C-alpha positions as CSV (number, residue, x, y, z in Angstrom):
1,Q,46.2,-185.9,38.5
2,S,47.0,-188.2,41.6
3,G,44.3,-190.7,40.5
4,Y,43.2,-190.5,44.6
5,T,39.5,-189.5,45.1
6,L,38.6,-187.3,48.3
7,A,34.7,-187.0,49.4
8,V,34.0,-184.1,51.6
9,L,30.7,-184.1,53.9
10,N,28.7,-182.1,56.6
11,V,27.4,-183.7,59.7
12,G,24.9,-182.8,62.0
13,A,23.4,-179.3,62.6
14,P,24.8,-176.4,60.3
15,A,27.7,-174.5,62.1
16,A,28.7,-170.9,60.8
17,G,32.1,-171.6,59.3
18,M,31.4,-174.9,57.7
19,N,31.2,-173.7,54.2
20,A,34.6,-171.9,54.2
21,A,36.4,-175.5,55.1
22,V,34.8,-177.4,52.5
23,R,35.8,-174.5,50.0
24,S,39.2,-174.7,51.2
25,T,39.2,-178.6,51.2
26,V,37.8,-178.9,47.8
27,R,40.6,-176.2,46.5
28,I,43.5,-177.4,48.3
29,G,42.4,-181.3,47.3
30,L,42.5,-180.4,43.3
31,I,45.9,-178.3,43.9
32,H,46.9,-182.0,45.3
33,G,45.7,-183.2,42.1
34,H,42.9,-185.0,43.9
35,R,39.1,-186.1,42.1
36,M,36.6,-184.1,44.6
37,L,33.2,-185.5,45.7
38,A,30.8,-183.0,47.8
39,V,28.4,-185.7,50.0
40,H,24.9,-184.2,50.8
41,D,23.2,-185.0,54.3
42,G,26.0,-186.5,55.8
43,F,26.5,-190.0,56.3
44,E,22.4,-191.0,55.3
45,G,23.7,-189.1,51.8
46,L,26.7,-191.3,51.6
47,A,24.4,-194.6,52.0
48,F,21.7,-192.9,49.5
49,G,24.5,-191.9,47.0
50,Q,23.9,-188.6,47.2
51,V,27.7,-187.7,45.8
52,E,28.5,-185.1,43.2
53,E,31.6,-184.5,42.1
54,I,32.9,-180.7,43.1
55,S,34.5,-178.4,40.9
56,W,36.5,-175.3,41.8
57,E,34.3,-172.7,40.6
58,R,30.7,-174.5,42.6
59,V,32.7,-173.7,45.7
60,G,33.7,-169.9,45.1
61,G,32.3,-167.1,47.3
62,W,31.2,-170.1,50.0
63,T,33.8,-168.4,52.8
64,G,31.3,-166.0,53.8
65,L,28.1,-168.0,53.5
66,G,26.7,-168.8,57.4
67,G,24.8,-173.0,57.5
68,S,26.0,-175.6,55.5
69,K,25.1,-175.5,51.7
70,L,26.3,-179.5,51.8
71,G,24.2,-180.5,54.5
72,T,20.9,-178.5,54.3
73,K,18.0,-180.6,52.9
74,R,16.1,-178.6,50.3
75,D,13.0,-180.4,50.5
76,V,12.6,-182.1,53.9
77,S,13.6,-179.1,56.2
78,P,14.8,-180.8,59.5
79,L,18.3,-182.3,59.6
80,P,18.9,-186.1,59.3
81,R,20.8,-186.8,62.2
82,T,21.4,-190.3,61.3
83,L,24.5,-192.7,62.2
84,P,26.4,-194.8,59.9
85,K,25.6,-198.3,62.0
86,K,22.3,-199.3,60.2
87,Y,24.0,-197.9,56.8
88,F,26.9,-199.8,56.8
89,E,26.7,-202.2,53.4
90,E,25.2,-199.1,51.8
91,I,27.9,-196.8,52.8
92,S,30.7,-199.3,51.9
93,A,28.9,-200.2,48.5
94,N,29.6,-196.4,47.7
95,I,32.7,-196.1,48.8
96,S,33.3,-198.6,46.3
97,N,30.8,-197.1,43.7
98,F,32.2,-193.7,43.7
99,G,36.3,-195.1,44.4
100,I,36.6,-193.3,47.3
101,H,39.9,-193.5,49.0
102,G,39.8,-190.6,52.1
103,L,37.0,-189.1,53.5
104,I,36.7,-185.6,55.3
105,I,34.3,-185.5,57.7
106,I,33.0,-181.7,58.9
107,G,30.8,-181.6,61.9
108,G,29.9,-181.7,65.4
109,F,29.7,-184.3,68.0
110,E,27.6,-186.6,65.6
111,A,30.7,-186.8,63.0
112,F,32.9,-187.9,66.1
113,T,30.7,-191.0,67.2
114,G,29.6,-191.7,63.4
115,S,33.5,-191.7,62.5
116,L,33.8,-194.1,65.8
117,E,31.0,-196.2,64.2
118,L,33.2,-196.3,60.8
119,M,36.3,-197.6,63.1
120,E,34.3,-200.4,64.5
121,G,32.6,-201.3,60.5
122,R,36.3,-201.7,59.6
123,T,36.5,-205.5,60.5
124,K,33.3,-206.3,58.6
125,F,33.9,-204.1,56.0
126,E,36.9,-203.6,53.9
127,E,35.7,-200.8,51.8
128,L,35.7,-199.1,55.4
129,C,39.7,-199.2,55.7
130,I,40.0,-195.8,53.9
131,P,41.8,-192.8,56.0
132,L,38.9,-190.5,57.9
133,C,39.5,-186.7,59.4
134,I,37.3,-185.3,60.9
135,I,37.1,-181.5,61.3
136,P,35.3,-180.2,64.4
137,A,32.6,-177.7,63.7
138,T,29.3,-177.1,65.8
139,V,28.2,-174.1,68.1
140,S,27.7,-176.1,71.1
141,N,32.5,-176.4,71.2
142,N,31.5,-179.9,72.8
143,V,33.7,-182.0,70.5
144,P,36.9,-183.8,72.5
145,G,40.2,-183.1,71.0
146,S,39.5,-179.9,70.3
147,D,39.7,-176.6,72.2
148,F,37.7,-174.9,69.6
149,S,35.4,-175.9,66.9
150,I,34.2,-173.9,64.0
151,G,30.9,-171.6,64.5
152,A,31.5,-171.5,68.4
153,D,33.1,-167.7,67.7
154,T,30.1,-166.5,65.4
155,A,27.6,-168.3,68.0
156,L,29.4,-166.1,70.6
157,N,29.1,-163.1,69.0
158,T,25.6,-163.8,68.2
159,I,24.5,-164.2,71.8
160,T,26.4,-161.2,73.1
161,T,25.1,-159.3,70.5
162,T,21.7,-159.9,71.1
163,C,22.2,-159.7,75.2
164,D,23.3,-156.5,74.8
165,R,20.4,-155.4,72.6
166,I,17.7,-157.0,75.1
167,K,19.7,-155.0,77.7
168,Q,19.3,-151.6,75.3
169,S,15.4,-152.4,75.4
170,A,15.3,-151.8,79.5
171,A,17.0,-148.3,79.6
172,G,14.0,-146.6,79.6
173,T,12.7,-149.1,82.4
174,K,14.0,-148.9,86.2
175,R,15.0,-152.2,87.4
176,R,14.8,-155.2,85.4
177,V,16.0,-158.7,85.5
178,F,16.6,-160.7,82.1
179,I,17.0,-164.5,82.0
180,I,17.8,-166.1,78.9
181,E,18.4,-169.5,77.8
182,T,21.7,-170.3,75.3
183,M,22.0,-173.7,73.0
184,G,24.7,-175.9,73.3
185,G,23.4,-179.0,74.7
186,Y,24.5,-180.2,77.7
187,C,28.4,-177.9,77.2
188,G,27.8,-174.6,79.0
189,Y,30.8,-173.4,77.2
190,L,28.3,-171.0,75.2
191,A,26.5,-169.6,78.3
192,T,29.8,-169.1,80.3
193,M,31.7,-167.3,77.5
194,A,28.6,-165.4,76.4
195,G,28.1,-164.4,80.4
196,L,31.7,-163.3,80.4
197,A,31.4,-160.9,77.1
198,G,27.7,-159.9,77.9
199,G,28.4,-158.8,81.7
200,A,26.1,-161.7,82.9
201,D,25.8,-161.4,86.9
202,A,25.0,-165.2,86.7
203,A,25.6,-168.2,84.2
204,Y,24.2,-171.8,85.0
205,I,25.7,-174.4,83.4
206,Y,25.7,-178.0,84.0
207,E,28.7,-179.0,84.5
208,E,29.0,-176.3,87.7
209,R,25.7,-177.9,89.6
210,F,24.0,-175.8,91.3
211,N,21.3,-175.9,94.2
212,I,18.8,-173.6,95.4
213,H,21.2,-172.1,97.9
214,D,23.0,-170.6,94.9
215,L,19.8,-169.3,93.0
216,Q,19.0,-167.5,96.4
217,V,22.3,-166.3,96.7
218,N,22.2,-164.8,93.0
219,V,18.8,-163.0,93.9
220,E,20.2,-161.5,96.8
221,H,22.9,-159.8,94.7
222,L,20.7,-158.7,92.1
223,T,18.8,-157.3,95.2
224,E,21.8,-155.4,96.6
225,K,22.9,-154.5,92.6
226,M,19.5,-152.5,92.1
227,K,20.4,-150.1,95.0
228,T,23.6,-148.9,92.8
229,T,23.4,-147.1,89.9
230,V,23.4,-149.9,87.4
231,K,19.6,-150.9,87.1
232,R,19.5,-153.9,84.9
233,G,20.7,-157.5,85.4
234,L,21.3,-160.4,83.2
235,V,21.1,-164.0,84.1
236,L,22.5,-167.0,81.7
237,R,20.8,-170.3,81.6
238,N,22.2,-173.3,79.4
239,E,19.5,-175.0,78.0
240,R,20.2,-178.6,79.6
241,C,21.7,-177.5,83.1
242,N,19.3,-178.7,85.4
243,D,15.8,-180.6,84.3
244,N,14.1,-179.1,87.6
245,Y,15.3,-175.8,87.5
246,T,14.3,-174.6,83.9
247,T,14.6,-171.3,82.6
248,D,10.4,-171.1,83.4
249,F,11.1,-171.8,87.3
250,I,14.1,-169.6,87.3
251,F,12.0,-166.8,85.7
252,N,9.1,-167.6,88.5
253,L,11.6,-167.3,91.2
254,Y,13.4,-164.2,90.1
255,S,9.8,-162.9,89.7
256,E,8.8,-163.8,93.0
257,E,11.9,-163.1,95.2
258,G,12.4,-159.6,93.0
259,K,8.8,-157.9,93.8
260,G,8.4,-154.9,94.4
261,I,12.5,-154.4,93.7
262,F,13.2,-155.7,90.3
263,D,10.9,-157.1,87.6
264,C,12.2,-159.6,85.1
265,R,11.8,-161.2,81.5
266,K,12.8,-164.1,79.6
267,N,14.1,-165.3,76.5
268,V,15.1,-168.0,74.8
269,L,17.2,-167.2,72.0
270,G,16.8,-170.6,69.9
271,H,18.0,-171.4,66.5
272,M,19.6,-167.5,65.9
273,Q,22.4,-168.4,67.6
274,Q,23.8,-170.5,65.1
275,G,24.6,-167.0,63.5
276,G,24.3,-165.3,60.0
277,T,27.5,-165.0,58.1
278,P,30.3,-166.3,59.7
279,T,32.9,-164.5,61.8
280,P,36.7,-163.3,60.4
281,F,37.5,-165.9,63.3
282,D,35.4,-168.7,61.8
283,R,36.4,-167.7,58.2
284,N,39.8,-167.8,59.0
285,F,39.8,-171.1,61.3
286,G,37.8,-172.9,59.1
287,T,40.0,-172.7,55.7
288,K,43.2,-173.6,57.7
289,M,41.4,-176.5,58.7
290,G,40.4,-177.7,55.7
291,A,43.6,-177.3,54.1
292,K,45.6,-179.1,57.0
293,A,42.7,-181.9,56.5
294,V,44.0,-182.4,52.8
295,A,47.3,-182.3,53.3
296,W,47.4,-184.7,56.2
297,I,45.2,-187.1,54.3
298,T,47.2,-187.3,51.2
299,G,49.7,-188.1,53.3
300,K,47.9,-191.0,54.6
301,I,46.7,-192.3,51.3
302,K,50.2,-192.3,49.7
303,E,51.5,-194.1,53.0
304,C,48.2,-196.8,53.2
305,S,48.5,-197.7,49.8
306,R,49.9,-201.0,48.5
307,H,49.8,-202.1,45.0
308,G,47.5,-199.4,43.5
309,R,44.6,-200.5,46.4
310,I,44.7,-198.3,49.9
311,F,44.0,-200.3,52.8
312,A,44.2,-198.6,55.8
313,N,42.7,-200.3,59.2
314,T,45.3,-199.1,62.4
315,P,44.5,-196.4,64.8
316,D,45.8,-193.5,63.4
317,S,44.3,-193.8,60.2
318,A,41.4,-191.9,61.7
319,C,42.5,-188.7,63.3
320,L,40.4,-185.6,64.5
321,L,42.0,-182.4,64.0
322,G,41.5,-180.5,66.9
323,M,43.4,-177.0,68.4
324,R,45.5,-178.0,71.3
325,K,46.3,-174.4,73.0
326,R,48.1,-172.7,70.2
327,S,48.5,-175.7,67.7
328,L,46.5,-177.5,65.5
329,V,47.1,-181.5,66.0
330,F,45.9,-184.2,64.4
331,Q,44.4,-187.5,67.5
332,P,43.4,-190.9,66.5
333,I,39.8,-190.9,67.4
334,T,40.1,-194.2,69.3
335,D,42.5,-192.1,71.8
336,L,40.0,-189.5,72.6
337,K,37.3,-192.2,73.2
338,E,38.5,-192.4,77.2
339,Q,37.6,-188.4,77.2
340,T,34.4,-188.5,76.1
341,D,31.3,-188.4,78.5
342,F,28.9,-190.4,75.7
343,E,26.1,-189.6,78.1
344,H,26.2,-186.1,77.8
345,R,28.0,-185.4,74.8
346,I,30.9,-183.3,76.1
347,P,34.8,-183.9,76.9
348,K,35.7,-184.9,80.2
349,E,37.9,-182.2,81.0
350,Q,37.2,-178.8,79.9
351,W,40.0,-175.8,79.7
352,W,37.4,-172.7,80.0
353,L,35.8,-174.4,83.3
354,K,38.8,-172.0,84.7
355,L,37.5,-169.3,83.6
356,R,34.0,-169.6,85.3
357,P,35.7,-167.3,88.7
358,I,36.1,-164.4,86.2
359,L,32.5,-164.4,86.0
360,K,31.9,-164.1,90.1
361,I,34.6,-161.5,90.0
362,L,33.2,-159.2,87.4
363,A,30.0,-159.5,89.0
364,K,31.5,-157.9,92.1
365,Y,30.0,-160.9,94.2
366,N,31.7,-160.9,97.5
367,I,33.8,-163.8,97.5
368,E,37.0,-165.0,98.0
369,L,39.5,-164.2,95.3
370,D,41.7,-166.8,96.1
371,T,41.1,-168.9,93.4
372,S,44.5,-170.2,92.1
373,E,45.2,-174.1,92.1
374,K,47.1,-175.5,95.0
375,A,50.5,-177.4,94.3
376,H,53.0,-178.9,96.5
377,L,56.6,-176.9,96.6
378,E,58.3,-179.7,97.3
379,H,60.9,-179.7,94.9
380,I,61.9,-176.0,95.4
381,T,62.5,-176.4,99.3
382,R,64.5,-179.6,98.3
383,K,66.7,-177.6,95.9
384,S,67.1,-174.9,98.9
385,M,68.1,-177.0,100.5
386,A,70.9,-178.3,98.4
387,L,72.1,-174.5,97.7
388,E,72.4,-173.8,101.7
389,G,74.5,-177.3,101.5
390,S,76.9,-176.5,98.9
391,I,77.3,-172.6,100.5
């Protein structure tokens, strides 16, 4: 036995693969010799003492389960999306009551903002000076510091298969356009990627502003498309891409402009996008992240313990485990603050925006294919000058 106690909690909406992460966290923690606690209902559960010890057998078979076994409330259906600020006293009391030495928080943007609040609370409450680790798990994929989050892959697969089924429903009818609304808040990841995977003619997102001219171009493109052999169209719209160009508005516009050429149907996919069972990628990803988080937090606890007590108030004692390109890295959450647009709950820079031009190319729009980023080649010319000199 290590003599340390770790608590694991789920924050925010459920995402497929969360349970796989909890399972690997608990089991790797037990292998390290820690006492593992499961917190139900996120930060609220931590405040109200909904904490119980979790054993090896309890998490058996959790890998393939969708949703979140810890975060779901059985008596009240809406998920508590409470942030810890108003519960600081209760949370710090429970941390000392249960003797928690480290927190592993699995969740989406709420997990990130909640952990930042816990960091702020460290000045007043000494109990909050314990190592924290966040594992990003949300279908929206909007957590700063990570290219991917647990659950996004499952959501994408679900949207793509649903789009295929919806398109298939028009196999008998000629000339039909479907307008489909996807989840993701202000983050257009799901709409963009599902557009690429499902063969969409357009995907409207918040990050790339669009106006009536763009809508007009899309309608004209679909009108032209209906003259070819393919008589079906698919348009995706992110739920918060525009306050005024709502799904109904776009549906009405397409219906009016396409009169006599094509008819329209609209679909709001809703919560089925969260997917049922997690995909192999999410299961594997969740398991990896859980194991890595425990290994890191064990090292941090040992580093921060002085004479049997743990005191961690450095910025690097609260980290987010994110996937950056091909490596999993721990980043202090205070450093990620600058990279975040808190109002819209999205990172300021998103890697997948560079893939947007491919949507247009695949949908056969008449566009300039030169979408490369321009760069200065000064250093190369200088080198060649030097070479000429030496020759």
